C-alpha positions in Angstrom: 0.0 0.0 0.0 1.5 3.4 -1.0 1.7 5.4 2.1 1.3 9.2 2.2 4.2 11.2 3.5 2.5 14.3 4.9 2.0 14.5 8.7 -1.0 16.8 8.4 -3.4 14.6 10.5 -6.2 17.0 11.2 -7.4 17.9 14.7 -9.2 14.6 15.3 -6.3 12.7 13.9 -3.9 14.3 16.4 -6.4 13.5 19.1 -6.2 9.8 18.1 -2.4 10.0 18.2 -2.6 11.4 21.8 -5.1 8.7 22.7 -2.8 6.0 21.5 0.4 7.5 22.9 -1.1 8.0 26.4 -2.5 4.5 26.3 1.0 3.2 25.6 2.4 5.1 28.6 -0.5 3.8 30.8 0.4 0.2 29.8 4.1 0.7 30.3 3.8 2.5 33.7 1.4 0.1 35.3 3.1 -3.1 34.0 6.8 -2.4 33.4 7.6 -0.1 36.3 6.3 -2.3 39.1 8.7 -5.0 37.6 11.7 -2.7 36.8 11.6 -0.2 39.6 9.4 -1.5 42.4 9.9 -5.3 42.4 11.9 -5.3 45.7 8.8 -4.3 47.5 6.6 -7.0 45.9 8.6 -10.2 46.3 11.5 -9.6 43.9 12.0 -9.4 40.1 11.6 -13.1 39.5 8.2 -13.3 41.2 6.9 -10.1 39.6 8.2 -11.2 36.1 6.4 -14.5 36.5 3.1 -12.7 37.1 3.9 -10.4 34.2 4.6 -13.3 31.8 1.7 -15.6 32.9 -0.9 -12.8 32.8 0.5 -11.5 29.6 -0.1 -14.9 27.9 -3.6 -14.9 29.3 -4.3 -11.5 27.7 -2.8 -12.7 24.5 -5.0 -15.8 24.4 -8.1 -13.6 25.0 -7.0 -11.5 22.0 -6.7 -14.6 19.8 -10.2 -15.6 20.9 -11.6 -12.2 20.0 -10.2 -12.4 16.4 -13.2 -14.3 15.1 -15.8 -11.8 16.4 -14.1 -8.4 15.9 -15.7 -7.9 12.6 -19.1 -8.4 14.2 -18.5 -5.9 17.1 -20.6 -2.8 16.6 -17.9 -0.6 18.1 -14.2 -1.2 18.8 -14.0 2.4 20.1 -16.6 1.7 22.8 -14.7 -1.5 23.7 -11.5 0.5 24.1 -13.2 3.0 26.3 -14.5 0.3 28.7 -11.0 -1.4 28.8 -9.4 2.0 29.4 -11.7 2.7 32.4 -10.9 -0.7 33.9 -7.2 -0.1 33.3 -7.4 3.2 35.3 -9.2 1.5 38.2 -6.7 -1.3 38.4 -3.8 1.2 38.0 -5.1 3.2 41.0 -5.1 -0.1 42.9 -1.4 -0.7 42.0 -0.6 2.8 43.3 -2.7 2.5 46.5 -2.4 -1.1 47.8 0.4 -1.3 50.3 3.2 -3.9 49.9 2.0 -5.5 53.1 -1.0 -6.7 51.2 1.0 -8.6 48.6 -1.7 -11.1 47.6 -4.3 -8.4 46.7 -1.6 -6.3 45.0 -0.5 -9.3 42.9 -4.1 -9.9 41.8 -4.5 -6.3 40.9 -1.2 -6.2 39.0 -2.0 -9.4 37.1 -5.4 -8.2 36.0 -3.9 -4.8 35.0 -1.4 -6.6 32.7 -4.3 -8.4 30.9 -6.6 -5.4 30.6 -4.0 -2.7 29.8 -2.4 -4.9 27.1 -5.8 -5.3 25.4 -6.5 -1.6 25.8 -3.2 0.0 24.6 -1.7 -2.5 22.2 -4.9 -4.1 20.8 -8.1 -2.0 20.7 -6.7 1.5 20.4 -4.2 0.2 17.8 -7.0 -1.2 15.7 -8.5 2.3 15.7 -5.2 3.7 14.3 -5.4 1.2 11.5 -9.0 2.2 10.7 -8.3 5.9 10.7 -4.9 5.9 8.9 -4.6 2.8 6.7 -2.0 4.3 4.4 -0.1 6.4 7.0 0.1 4.0 9.9 3.9 4.0 9.9 4.2 7.7 10.6 1.3 7.7 13.0 2.6 4.8 15.1 6.1 6.2 14.8 4.9 9.4 16.6 2.7 7.5 19.1 5.4 5.0 20.1 7.6 7.9 21.2 5.6 7.4 24.4 7.7 4.4 25.3 11.1 6.2 25.6 9.4 9.2 27.1 7.9 7.0 29.8 11.3 5.4 30.4 13.0 8.8 30.7 10.3 10.5 32.9 9.0 7.8 35.1 12.5 6.7 36.3 13.2 9.9 38.2 9.8 9.9 39.9 10.2 6.3 40.9 13.9 6.2 41.9 13.2 8.0 45.2 11.5 4.8 46.4 14.9 3.0 46.6 16.8 3.3 49.9 13.6 3.7 51.9 11.8 1.0 53.9 8.8 -0.9 52.7 6.7 0.9 55.3 7.1 4.1 53.3 6.8 2.5 49.9 3.0 3.0 49.3 3.2 6.8 49.9 6.2 7.1 47.6 4.6 5.0 44.9 1.4 7.0 45.0 3.1 10.3 44.8 5.5 9.2 42.1 2.8 8.0 39.8 0.1 10.5 40.6 1.1 13.0 37.9 1.1 10.3 35.3 -2.2 8.9 36.5 -3.7 12.3 35.9 -2.4 12.3 32.3 -3.8 8.8 31.9 -7.3 10.1 32.8 -6.9 13.0 30.3 -5.9 10.5 27.6 -9.0 8.4 28.3 -11.2 11.5 28.2 -9.7 12.4 24.8 -10.8 9.0 23.5 -14.3 9.3 25.0 -14.9 12.8 23.6 -13.0 13.0 20.2 -12.6 9.5 18.8 -15.1 7.3 16.9 -14.6 3.9 15.2 -14.1 5.5 11.8 -13.2 9.1 11.0 -16.3 9.5 8.8 -18.5 9.1 11.8 -17.3 12.3 13.3 -16.8 14.5 10.2 -13.2 13.6 9.7 -11.5 11.8 6.8 -9.6 8.5 6.4 -5.9 9.4 6.3 -7.1 13.0 6.6 -7.6 12.9 2.8 -10.2 15.5 2.0 -10.2 14.8 -1.8 -13.3 12.6 -1.3 -16.7 14.0 -0.7 -18.2 13.1 2.7 -20.9 11.0 0.9 -18.3 8.9 -1.0 -16.2 8.5 2.1 -19.2 7.2 4.1 -20.2 4.8 1.3 -16.6 3.4 1.3 -16.7 3.1 5.1 -20.0 1.2 5.0 -18.7 -1.1 2.3 -15.6 -1.9 4.3 -17.7 -2.7 7.4 -19.7 -5.1 5.4 -16.6 -6.7 3.8 -15.1 -7.3 7.2 -18.0 -9.6 8.1 -17.0 -11.9 5.2 -13.2 -11.7 5.4 -11.4 -14.6 3.7 -8.6 -14.4 6.2 -9.9 -16.4 9.1 -7.6 -17.7 11.9 -6.9 -21.0 10.1 -5.9 -19.3 6.9 -3.7 -16.8 8.7 -1.9 -19.4 10.8 -1.3 -21.6 7.7 0.4 -18.8 5.8 4.2 -19.2 6.0 4.9 -15.5 5.4 2.6 -14.6 8.3 5.1 -16.3 10.6 8.2 -14.9 8.8 7.0 -11.4 9.6 5.4 -12.0 13.0 8.4 -13.8 14.6 10.7 -10.8 14.0 7.9 -8.5 15.4 7.9 -10.6 18.5 11.7 -10.7 18.6 11.9 -6.9 18.6 9.4 -6.7 21.4 11.0 -9.5 23.4 14.4 -7.9 23.4 13.1 -4.3 23.9 10.7 -5.2 26.8 13.1 -7.8 28.3 15.9 -5.2 28.5 13.8 -2.3 29.6 12.2 -4.3 32.5 15.8 -5.0 33.8 17.6 -1.7 33.0 18.1 -1.2 36.7 20.0 -4.5 37.1 21.9 -4.1 33.8 23.1 -0.5 34.6 24.0 -1.6 38.2 26.2 -4.4 36.7 28.8 -1.8 35.6 28.1 0.8 38.2 26.7 3.2 35.6 24.7 6.4 36.3 21.1 5.2 36.1 19.7 8.6 35.6 22.1 9.6 32.8 21.7 6.3 30.9 17.9 6.4 31.1 18.1 10.0 29.8 20.1 8.7 26.8 17.6 5.9 26.3 14.8 8.4 26.2 16.6 10.6 23.6 17.6 7.8 21.3 14.3 6.1 21.8 12.5 9.2 20.6 14.7 9.4 17.5 14.4 5.8 16.7 10.6 5.7 17.0 10.1 8.6 14.7 12.8 7.8 12.1 11.8 4.1 11.8 8.2 5.2 11.5 9.1 7.5 8.6 11.2 4.8 6.9 8.1 2.5 7.3 6.0 5.1 5.5 8.4 5.9 2.7 10.1 2.5 2.0 7.7 0.0 3.5 7.4 -2.1 6.7 9.9 -4.8 5.6 12.7 -2.3 5.1 12.0 -0.6 8.5 11.9 -3.9 10.3 15.1 -5.2 8.6 16.9 -2.1 10.0 15.4 -2.7 13.4 16.3 -6.4 13.6 19.9 -5.7 12.5 20.1 -3.3 15.5 19.3 -6.3 17.8 22.3 -8.1 16.4 24.5 -5.0 16.9 23.3 -4.5 20.4 24.0 -8.2 21.2 27.5 -8.0 19.9 28.3 -4.8 21.8 26.7 -6.1 25.0 28.7 -9.3 24.9 32.0 -7.3 24.9 31.0 -6.4 28.4 32.7 -3.0 29.1 30.7 -0.1 30.5 31.1 1.8 27.2 29.9 -1.1 25.0 27.0 -2.0 27.3 25.9 1.7 27.2 26.1 1.6 23.4 24.2 -1.6 23.3 21.4 0.0 25.4 21.3 2.9 23.0 20.8 0.5 20.0 18.0 -1.2 22.0 16.5 2.3 22.6 16.6 3.0 18.9 14.2 0.1 18.1 12.4 0.1 21.5 9.5 2.3 20.6 9.4 1.3 16.9 9.0 -2.4 18.0 5.4 -1.6 18.8 4.8 0.0 15.4 5.0 -3.1 13.4 2.1 -5.2 14.4 -0.3 -2.5 13.2 1.9 -1.5 10.2 2.6 -5.0 9.0 -1.0 -6.2 9.3 -2.3 -3.2 7.3 0.6 -3.1 4.8 0.4 -6.7 3.5 -3.3 -7.5 3.9 -6.4 -5.6 2.8 -8.2 -3.0 4.8 -11.2 -5.4 5.2 -8.9 -8.1 6.5 -7.0 -5.9 8.9 -9.0 -6.6 12.2 -8.8 -10.4 11.7 -5.1 -10.4 10.7 -4.1 -7.9 13.5 -6.0 -10.1 16.0 -3.5 -12.9 15.2 -0.3 -10.8 14.5 -0.5 -8.8 17.7 -1.1 -11.6 20.3 1.4 -14.0 18.7 4.1 -11.2 18.6 3.2 -10.5 22.2 3.5 -14.2 23.2 7.1 -14.0 22.0 7.5 -10.6 23.7 6.4 -12.1 27.1 9.3 -14.5 27.0 11.7 -11.5 27.3 11.2 -10.3 30.9 11.1 -13.8 32.2 14.2 -14.9 30.3 16.2 -11.8 31.1 15.2 -11.9 34.7 16.1 -15.6 35.0 19.5 -15.1 33.4 20.3 -12.3 35.8 19.0 -14.3 38.7 21.1 -17.3 37.7 24.3 -15.2 37.7 24.8 -15.2 33.9 25.0 -11.4 34.0 24.8 -8.9 31.2 27.0 -11.0 28.9 24.4 -13.8 29.1 21.6 -11.4 28.5 23.2 -9.9 25.4 24.2 -13.3 24.1 20.5 -14.2 24.2 19.7 -11.0 22.4 22.2 -11.8 19.6 20.7 -15.2 19.0 17.2 -13.7 18.9 18.5 -11.1 16.5 20.0 -13.6 14.1 16.8 -15.6 13.9 14.9 -12.4 13.2 17.2 -11.3 10.4 16.9 -14.7 8.7 13.1 -14.5 8.9 13.1 -11.0 7.3 15.4 -12.1 4.5 13.0 -15.0 3.7 9.8 -12.9 4.0 8.0 -12.3 0.6 4.9 -10.1 0.4 4.1 -11.4 -3.0 3.3 -14.9 -1.5 0.7 -13.3 0.7 -1.0 -11.8 -2.4 -0.9 -15.2 -4.1 -2.7 -16.7 -1.1 -5.1 -13.8 -1.0 -6.0 -14.4 -4.7 -6.6 -18.1 -4.1 -8.8 -17.4 -1.0 -10.9 -14.7 -2.8 -11.4 -16.9 -5.8 -12.6 -19.8 -3.6 -15.0 -17.4 -1.8 -16.3 -15.9 -5.1 -14.9 -12.5 -4.4 -13.2 -10.2 -6.9 -9.4 -10.7 -7.4 -7.5 -7.5 -8.2 -4.1 -5.9 -7.7 -4.8 -4.2 -4.4 -2.0 -6.1 -2.8 0.5 -5.7 -5.7 3.8 -4.0 -5.1 3.5 -3.9 -1.4 7.0 -3.0 0.0 
């Protein structure tokens, strides 16, 4: 799909970007930071990472189960609003429940992982695909700047908790996260007030393209809604497509390394006595650069090119980290930062890039959870390696192996084979076969 390069998104479009970006920060703050910064108060990193991984997989399985009914839901937007409200309630619980009540806190944290994942990385991301089908690379490149921003800003607020006793932890946690919680509420209100399922429903335009009359745009929207009910890409067809796996595995690899490293930055930086604040500041800066630039590359040259650059960065980070000096580990973390935010671009971008608009919800419902199954291995694997005494060299050796697998998959991936299967499925279903998927980069 040829993607437009302008970043003129319109007022409603920018509201959607904010809605997505703040949802990403919500997800990261309530799931990552209890693991990365606060785990000592809640039974240790290994215990918290186990909750993170198990509940993440439960959330992923729920997403897979929803894939078959998404096309029949009347409103993805309303579903996202409900999930966002539950996310905020559970997030308040994470802030307010004292460490002395570990069982209740663990339940709240586990439920938050499930719900916030479905909110931020699933339902809101589907809305981005529906509003910006040909500009999703740029849009997600901007929105995923939220991840490095969260890393850079939440750290200083949370770091004051260290060095103080568990009896003071709840007050510190509440105060550290309160400013961000207020932002989360504002983001949810933006979605409630300004966002609809499709831009045509609120007087806006798909891709902010005003060349179509409102009447024509609405007819196109109505036709797409009907076509989604008869998509030829059901779960069985998706999972039996080899190139689906060749692009989804690298998506998961990028998420696995990025999330695995970012949930353990405190331990990694401590391994060489680095300045945590300075390094997190660098991660934030390079993360912002990487999210935006890789998003632009996705828009201009295609998702495959952008992903290839990103997976090569995993390999570079792995090699630098294995050397083991403070300088090379710092450089390795910078390379991780460069693809950290962008790693969340690709499930939306790839599903929209290589499949039809009408098939996007069903394909995304498989791409996103499977990539996140792979992602959820990251925190558990990295935490286990550090706990077993393998240190940063073991962690970066693991990253190097993952990166090599991802590079091989991207070299083998061919969009033309997806089009060939799409043609066969549409012929069998009696649907029109055309060149809509031709020349996808």
